[in-house]
C-alpha positions as semicolon CSV with decimal commas, in nm:
position;residue;x (nm);y (nm);z (nm)
1;M;13,892;-12,262;15,399
2;Q;13,979;-12,230;15,769
3;G;14,352;-12,214;15,835
4;R;14,439;-12,140;15,474
5;P;14,692;-11,857;15,435
6;D;14,562;-11,527;15,301
7;F;14,697;-11,515;14,946
8;R;14,589;-11,161;14,875
9;G;14,918;-11,030;15,009
10;D;15,077;-10,690;14,951
11;A;15,224;-10,683;14,604
12;H;15,437;-10,377;14,673
13;H;15,617;-10,466;14,993
14;L;15,936;-10,666;15,039
15;S;15,906;-10,890;15,345
16;G;16,128;-10,805;15,637
17;V;16,205;-10,447;15,524
18;P;15,987;-10,158;15,648
19;Q;15,841;-9,953;15,364
20;G;16,008;-9,620;15,304
21;L;16,316;-9,704;15,511
22;P;16,654;-9,818;15,376
23;D;16,774;-10,162;15,467
24;P;17,113;-10,119;15,639
25;R;17,232;-10,448;15,489
26;R;17,167;-10,335;15,131
27;H;17,439;-10,369;14,874
28;P;17,444;-10,178;14,542
29;G;17,354;-10,501;14,362
30;D;17,049;-10,571;14,580
31;A;16,687;-10,504;14,493
32;D;16,533;-10,210;14,679
33;Q;16,249;-10,258;14,924
34;R;15,984;-10,225;14,653
35;G;16,153;-10,486;14,434
36;A;16,300;-10,250;14,172
37;A;16,668;-10,334;14,126
38;L;16,914;-10,071;14,016
39;G;16,896;-10,069;13,638
40;A;16,647;-10,357;13,644
41;R;16,524;-10,485;13,311
42;R;16,175;-10,627;13,289
43;V;16,112;-10,908;13,048
44;S;15,794;-10,925;12,848
45;A;15,505;-11,134;12,967
46;G;15,489;-11,483;12,825
47;T;15,862;-11,548;12,831
48;A;16,055;-11,770;13,071
49;T;16,389;-11,592;13,089
50;Q;16,373;-11,519;13,462
51;A;16,441;-11,744;13,758
52;V;16,432;-11,722;14,136
53;I;16,668;-11,946;14,334
54;L;16,562;-12,010;14,693
55;A;16,864;-11,997;14,923
56;G;16,730;-11,832;15,236
57;G;16,823;-12,101;15,486
58;Q;17,143;-12,151;15,682
59;G;17,222;-12,493;15,538
60;T;17,190;-12,663;15,875
61;R;17,166;-13,012;15,725
62;L;17,502;-12,956;15,557
63;R;17,682;-12,858;15,875
64;P;17,961;-12,845;15,972
65;L;18,057;-12,746;15,616
66;T;17,816;-12,451;15,610
67;L;17,939;-12,304;15,936
68;A;18,210;-12,126;15,737
69;R;18,048;-12,098;15,393
70;A;17,704;-12,037;15,248
71;K;17,546;-12,345;15,092
72;P;17,501;-12,184;14,745
73;V;17,880;-12,162;14,706
74;V;18,007;-12,481;14,865
75;P;18,243;-12,621;14,601
76;L;18,149;-12,894;14,355
77;L;18,457;-12,993;14,154
78;N;18,611;-12,665;14,273
79;R;18,326;-12,455;14,134
80;P;18,059;-12,286;14,348
81;F;17,751;-12,509;14,357
82;L;17,530;-12,224;14,237
83;A;17,732;-12,208;13,914
84;Y;17,578;-12,541;13,808
85;Q;17,225;-12,410;13,858
86;L;17,305;-12,089;13,673
87;A;17,464;-12,280;13,385
88;L;17,158;-12,504;13,354
89;L;16,926;-12,204;13,349
90;R;17,140;-12,025;13,091
91;Q;17,141;-12,339;12,875
92;H;16,762;-12,310;12,858
93;G;16,742;-11,939;12,782
94;V;16,729;-11,785;13,129
95;T;16,940;-11,471;13,164
96;D;16,792;-11,290;13,466
97;V;16,832;-11,471;13,799
98;I;16,727;-11,353;14,144
99;L;16,884;-11,516;14,450
100;A;16,656;-11,509;14,755
101;C;16,903;-11,532;15,040
102;S;16,975;-11,433;15,400
103;Y;17,282;-11,621;15,531
104;R;17,645;-11,527;15,456
105;V;17,541;-11,337;15,145
106;D;17,889;-11,191;15,103
107;D;18,021;-11,545;15,045
108;V;17,807;-11,559;14,733
109;R;17,900;-11,211;14,616
110;I;18,270;-11,286;14,651
111;A;18,240;-11,618;14,466
112;L;18,004;-11,514;14,185
113;G;17,936;-11,141;14,189
114;E;17,666;-11,077;13,928
115;A;17,769;-11,397;13,740
116;E;17,829;-11,227;13,405
117;H;18,095;-11,491;13,329
118;L;17,816;-11,751;13,332
119;G;17,605;-11,556;13,085
120;V;17,339;-11,442;13,331
121;R;17,265;-11,144;13,550
122;L;17,250;-11,243;13,917
123;R;17,063;-11,016;14,157
124;Y;17,017;-11,051;14,531
125;V;16,703;-11,015;14,741
126;I;16,786;-11,045;15,110
127;E;16,548;-11,163;15,381
128;A;16,593;-11,005;15,723
129;E;16,492;-11,343;15,866
130;P;16,434;-11,670;15,677
131;L;16,070;-11,688;15,571
132;G;16,054;-12,033;15,417
133;T;16,033;-12,125;15,052
134;G;15,715;-11,928;14,997
135;G;15,847;-11,620;15,174
136;G;16,161;-11,628;14,963
137;I;15,954;-11,634;14,645
138;R;15,734;-11,352;14,776
139;N;16,034;-11,128;14,836
140;A;16,130;-11,158;14,471
141;A;15,778;-11,129;14,331
142;D;15,799;-10,763;14,232
143;L;16,107;-10,829;14,020
144;T;15,934;-11,089;13,805
145;S;15,687;-11,092;13,520
146;G;15,552;-11,340;13,268
147;T;15,649;-11,695;13,354
148;V;15,929;-11,750;13,603
149;W;16,140;-12,049;13,702
150;V;16,182;-12,121;14,072
151;L;16,454;-12,357;14,196
152;N;16,530;-12,482;14,543
153;G;16,885;-12,375;14,618
154;D;17,014;-12,725;14,696
155;V;16,908;-12,916;14,383
156;L;17,161;-13,050;14,134
157;T;16,984;-13,165;13,818
158;D;17,019;-13,187;13,443
159;A;16,644;-13,176;13,378
160;D;16,542;-13,059;13,030
161;L;16,383;-12,730;13,129
162;S;16,292;-12,653;12,769
163;A;16,083;-12,971;12,754
164;M;15,924;-12,881;13,086
165;R;15,825;-12,542;12,948
166;V;15,670;-12,702;12,637
167;F;15,466;-12,928;12,867
168;H;15,363;-12,627;13,078
169;E;15,239;-12,433;12,777
170;A;15,065;-12,730;12,614
171;R;14,864;-12,796;12,932
172;G;14,771;-12,432;12,985
173;S;14,929;-12,466;13,326
174;R;14,989;-12,175;13,561
175;T;15,218;-12,375;13,786
176;T;15,419;-12,679;13,679
177;I;15,635;-12,887;13,912
178;F;15,920;-13,117;13,811
179;L;15,830;-13,460;13,948
180;R;16,106;-13,713;13,991
181;P;16,042;-14,087;14,036
182;V;16,254;-14,235;14,315
183;P;16,292;-14,592;14,447
184;D;16,183;-14,501;14,802
185;P;15,947;-14,204;14,792
186;R;15,850;-14,236;15,160
187;Q;16,149;-14,033;15,271
188;Y;16,022;-13,737;15,067
189;G;15,697;-13,553;15,020
190;L;15,482;-13,729;14,759
191;V;15,288;-13,560;14,480
192;E;14,978;-13,730;14,341
193;T;14,846;-13,639;13,995
194;A;14,557;-13,722;13,765
195;A;14,616;-13,917;13,444
196;D;14,677;-13,593;13,250
197;G;14,932;-13,473;13,505
198;R;14,709;-13,227;13,689
199;L;14,813;-13,199;14,053
200;Q;14,571;-13,350;14,301
201;R;14,744;-13,380;14,638
202;F;15,067;-13,325;14,827
203;R;15,152;-13,575;15,099
204;E;15,416;-13,532;15,364
205;K;15,642;-13,830;15,430
206;P;15,399;-14,123;15,468
207;G;15,457;-14,385;15,734
208;P;15,551;-14,745;15,648
209;E;15,195;-14,860;15,718
210;E;15,036;-14,608;15,481
211;A;14,951;-14,708;15,125
212;I;15,103;-14,494;14,851
213;A;14,986;-14,464;14,493
214;T;15,287;-14,291;14,339
215;N;15,666;-14,291;14,346
216;T;15,705;-13,931;14,224
217;I;15,834;-13,657;14,450
218;N;15,855;-13,281;14,430
219;A;16,202;-13,223;14,283
220;G;16,220;-12,854;14,373
221;V;16,200;-12,703;14,023
222;Y;15,891;-12,501;13,933
223;L;15,758;-12,296;13,642
224;I;15,507;-12,043;13,772
225;D;15,291;-11,765;13,635
226;A;15,447;-11,462;13,803
227;A;15,103;-11,310;13,864
228;L;15,048;-11,582;14,125
229;L;15,354;-11,485;14,328
230;A;15,201;-11,164;14,460
231;R;14,922;-11,375;14,614
232;I;15,168;-11,524;14,862
233;P;15,128;-11,341;15,195
234;A;15,407;-11,098;15,276
235;R;15,598;-11,084;15,604
236;Q;15,501;-11,440;15,695
237;V;15,678;-11,774;15,706
238;V;15,523;-11,963;15,415
239;S;15,597;-12,302;15,257
240;V;15,524;-12,349;14,889
241;E;15,483;-12,723;14,943
242;R;15,249;-12,709;15,245
243;D;15,074;-12,375;15,192
244;V;15,101;-12,230;14,842
245;F;15,055;-12,526;14,608
246;P;14,774;-12,696;14,806
247;T;14,588;-12,364;14,817
248;L;14,624;-12,312;14,443
249;I;14,496;-12,665;14,379
250;A;14,200;-12,611;14,612
251;D;14,118;-12,286;14,433
252;G;14,107;-12,463;14,097
253;V;14,418;-12,300;13,952
254;P;14,558;-12,522;13,671
255;C;14,866;-12,685;13,826
256;Y;15,048;-12,979;13,668
257;G;15,333;-13,216;13,739
258;W;15,599;-13,281;13,475
259;P;15,750;-13,627;13,535
260;A;16,105;-13,684;13,417
261;D;16,375;-13,937;13,497
262;A;16,654;-13,679;13,471
263;Y;16,951;-13,674;13,706
264;W;16,847;-13,520;14,038
265;R;17,006;-13,491;14,379
266;D;16,942;-13,277;14,683
267;I;17,293;-13,185;14,802
268;G;17,174;-13,063;15,141
269;S;17,351;-13,324;15,357
270;P;17,724;-13,408;15,372
271;I;17,659;-13,758;15,237
272;A;17,455;-13,627;14,943
273;Y;17,703;-13,343;14,885
274;R;17,990;-13,586;14,847
275;A;17,777;-13,820;14,633
276;A;17,695;-13,535;14,394
277;Q;18,066;-13,481;14,331
278;M;18,120;-13,850;14,270
279;D;17,834;-13,839;14,018
280;L;17,985;-13,539;13,841
281;L;18,325;-13,708;13,826
282;A;18,167;-14,025;13,690
283;G;17,994;-13,831;13,412
284;Q;17,643;-13,905;13,535
285;V;17,533;-13,539;13,521
286;K;17,482;-13,368;13,186
287;T;17,614;-13,023;13,266
288;P;17,743;-12,747;13,037
289;L;18,020;-12,688;13,292
290;P;18,315;-12,922;13,239
291;P;18,548;-12,992;13,531
292;P;18,796;-12,706;13,569
293;G;19,155;-12,755;13,459
294;E;19,330;-12,923;13,169
295;A;19,208;-13,272;13,081
296;R;19,483;-13,534;13,109
297;D;19,399;-13,904;13,087
298;G;19,075;-13,875;13,281
299;C;19,206;-13,614;13,524
300;W;19,150;-13,238;13,524
301;I;19,453;-13,052;13,652
302;D;19,497;-12,678;13,687
303;P;19,804;-12,559;13,494
304;S;19,950;-12,411;13,813
305;A;19,924;-12,738;14,009
306;F;20,227;-12,957;14,077
307;V;20,220;-13,336;14,048
308;A;20,557;-13,490;14,125
309;T;20,714;-13,759;13,916
310;G;20,644;-14,072;14,115
311;A;20,305;-13,953;14,240
312;L;20,011;-14,162;14,123
313;L;19,681;-14,020;14,001
314;E;19,396;-14,266;13,953
315;P;19,122;-14,104;13,743
316;P;18,885;-13,939;13,768
317;V;19,052;-13,665;13,971
318;V;19,025;-13,285;13,981
319;I;19,325;-13,089;14,110
320;G;19,290;-12,717;14,181
321;A;19,517;-12,418;14,134
322;E;19,855;-12,424;14,311
323;A;19,779;-12,766;14,460
324;S;20,065;-13,012;14,499
325;V;20,091;-13,390;14,508
326;Q;20,430;-13,506;14,628
327;V;20,645;-13,809;14,545
328;G;20,488;-14,139;14,643
329;A;20,145;-13,991;14,713
330;R;19,836;-14,155;14,559
331;V;19,526;-13,955;14,472
332;G;19,202;-14,097;14,336
333;P;18,990;-14,236;14,204
334;L;18,690;-14,003;14,246
335;T;18,878;-13,732;14,432
336;V;18,878;-13,352;14,428
337;L;19,170;-13,146;14,559
338;G;19,092;-12,780;14,618
339;D;19,317;-12,488;14,536
340;H;19,645;-12,489;14,732
341;A;19,582;-12,838;14,873
342;R;19,904;-13,019;14,964
343;I;19,938;-13,396;14,969
344;A;20,261;-13,508;15,136
345;P;20,481;-13,801;15,027
346;G;20,324;-14,141;15,081
347;A;19,978;-14,006;15,159
348;R;19,670;-14,173;15,011
349;V;19,349;-13,984;14,925
350;E;19,060;-14,159;14,751
351;G;18,689;-14,096;14,707
352;S;18,727;-13,769;14,893
353;V;18,661;-13,398;14,853
354;L;18,918;-13,155;14,991
355;W;18,846;-12,782;14,997
356;E;19,107;-12,509;14,965
357;R;19,439;-12,511;15,149
358;V;19,402;-12,856;15,304
359;E;19,731;-13,016;15,410
360;V;19,755;-13,395;15,433
361;G;20,060;-13,520;15,620
362;E;20,308;-13,788;15,520
363;G;20,169;-14,141;15,511
364;S;19,814;-14,039;15,601
365;V;19,512;-14,215;15,449
366;L;19,175;-14,055;15,367
367;R;18,889;-14,255;15,218
368;D;18,545;-14,123;15,128
369;C;18,581;-13,806;15,334
370;V;18,485;-13,441;15,299
371;I;18,739;-13,195;15,436
372;G;18,663;-12,824;15,480
373;A;18,903;-12,540;15,401
374;D;19,228;-12,474;15,589
375;V;19,234;-12,814;15,759
376;R;19,568;-12,952;15,879
377;I;19,596;-13,331;15,888
378;G;19,912;-13,462;16,051
379;A;20,135;-13,753;15,954
380;D;20,025;-14,117;15,974
381;V;19,658;-14,025;16,020
382;E;19,369;-14,249;15,913
383;L;19,029;-14,099;15,836
384;A;18,760;-14,362;15,785
385;A;18,480;-14,342;15,531
386;G;18,223;-14,077;15,610
387;V;18,443;-13,845;15,815
388;I;18,348;-13,478;15,771
389;L;18,588;-13,212;15,902
390;E;18,482;-12,851;15,938
391;S;18,699;-12,573;15,804
392;G;19,001;-12,492;16,018
393;A;19,017;-12,829;16,196
394;V;19,354;-12,970;16,304
395;V;19,414;-13,346;16,325
396;P;19,730;-13,448;16,515
397;D;19,983;-13,704;16,399
398;H;19,885;-14,073;16,430
399;A;19,515;-13,996;16,490
400;R;19,246;-14,244;16,390
401;L;18,904;-14,093;16,317
402;T;18,579;-14,270;16,238
403;A;18,254;-14,113;16,125
404;L;17,977;-14,029;16,367
405;P;17,633;-14,171;16,281
406;R;17,431;-13,917;16,082
């Protein structure tokens, strides 16, 4: 077919790294340029204990928060976001995870290392330049075998991956996609299937005048026969949604959609990022990771945090290590205070997410905001709903801030 990418590829070359030459950005925990990690363990064919997480982008939709931190480790309830994906995978038997990444990789290493504490082994495959979702998968192809999970690096879900695998095997599928019904599918790419679930067509965001026959979207979780990954062209920008999957369908490869009404959210924008934390606090996400801290009357408070007598906590609230809430301050409901956050007397914080070392001055009011790390908010400040402050910002006393349209 004219214009179709060449899927023969080079199964022994890691995109963006010349063969036979060391990559100067390599770290001892990275895969080498032929995809053989130090001490790598291959799993037997036919298992699904491996996963690739696609995190090669710069998180531009989540700016300004990602200017100072990689998207995989932006905090959700004071845990790195990636921890929730790793915990879900581990819950369903995955122990070997490969992170396809390129931006601020050291942020991830510092936050998670090799993730042994989460019961998995996390390895890193680094792209010299972002190569799209397909290119990220291709870079990890030589580290995989059997059947491999692939997750977009901005998806929070509690999908039953074990049930998805049973569906995959029962259909004899070589690629299965988690399909999520949504109220307004036009803002996403649509996936059309036959009655038995076999994939028929991918459609980019249809216009309001176009008829649609489905409300299911590609939810960014895939189960793929690893033998197919080497067919993705190396050293090219490739999209799995626009290039890989349509080509497999056209070639007659058995590809199916697994529909499920599980919790799902793309956290890639500030609004969605904050909403995901509200959902976690409200108990809408079935995750094996409880909120950090000691549970007290609907709040989770780190033992090293200080809450003054006379301060009011309205659950649910998460308060991080060494954080302090002073006399007369009110925090909550649906609020997260990062480590070393300081809420001055008389301040009010509700529906908001504060990263580490945020200081809120006396009498200030924050509602439905997201505040990056090391932000200083003066006294008698009002931040309206939707305000997002990048890390290191300083807000003077008596300021009034409203959100910019997004």
